[in-house]
N, C-alpha and C positions, 0 to 999 in steps of 0.2 A: 777718249783719245783711240782705247782699244778698238773701237768701232770704224775709226780712221786707216787705224794700220789693218785691220782686218781687210779693208775695201782696198788697201794697196796690194797688198800680197794675195795672187790667187793660188787656190789649190792645183795641186801637180795635177790630175786628173781633169778640170775644169774645162768642158770644151769648149763653154763659149756663149755667147746668145745666138749666136745662126745658129750655130747645130743643137743647142737647144730648144728653137723656135721650131726648127726644121721636124724634129724628133716627138715633140712635145705632147704629141696626141696618140704615139706609140707607148709614150711613158707613162702617159695618166690612164689608159685601159691599162696597162698592166698593175700600176695601183689598183681600179680596182681591182682585176683578175686575183688580185696578190703574188704578182710576182714580180716589182719592179727589178729590175738588174742594172741597169744602164748607170755604173757609177758616175763616168763622167758628167753625165747630169746632174745625179742629186748631187753631185758635187758643185755644180755650177747652182743650183737650185740655192743653197745654205747661204751664198753670198752674193744672189743677185733678186732684190722685191723684186723688182718691176715684171721677171722671168717667174718667179713662186706666184703674185698676182695673177700671171695668165694659168697656171697651171692648178690654183685654184680653181681661178673659175670654169675651167674647163672637165676638171672634175664635177662642180656644181652640175654643169649641161649634161654631163653622162648618168651622174644618178638620179638626175632627176628623169630625162629620157627613158632611165630603165625600170622606173616605175610608173611611165604610163601604161 
């Protein structure tokens, strides 16, 4: 039940899927650099598994490319 309640309420800083997807590549690069700073994206990723999955894939691609 808590997961459902969490799904129904959004964090006040949550920027939503559209904004997250628009800036996800910038956020991923900031994570790799050790400087993630966009709280709205971080808040969104906590509550949106599809966007969090996209970030994981992007991070994998970035780190794989960095090792080539």
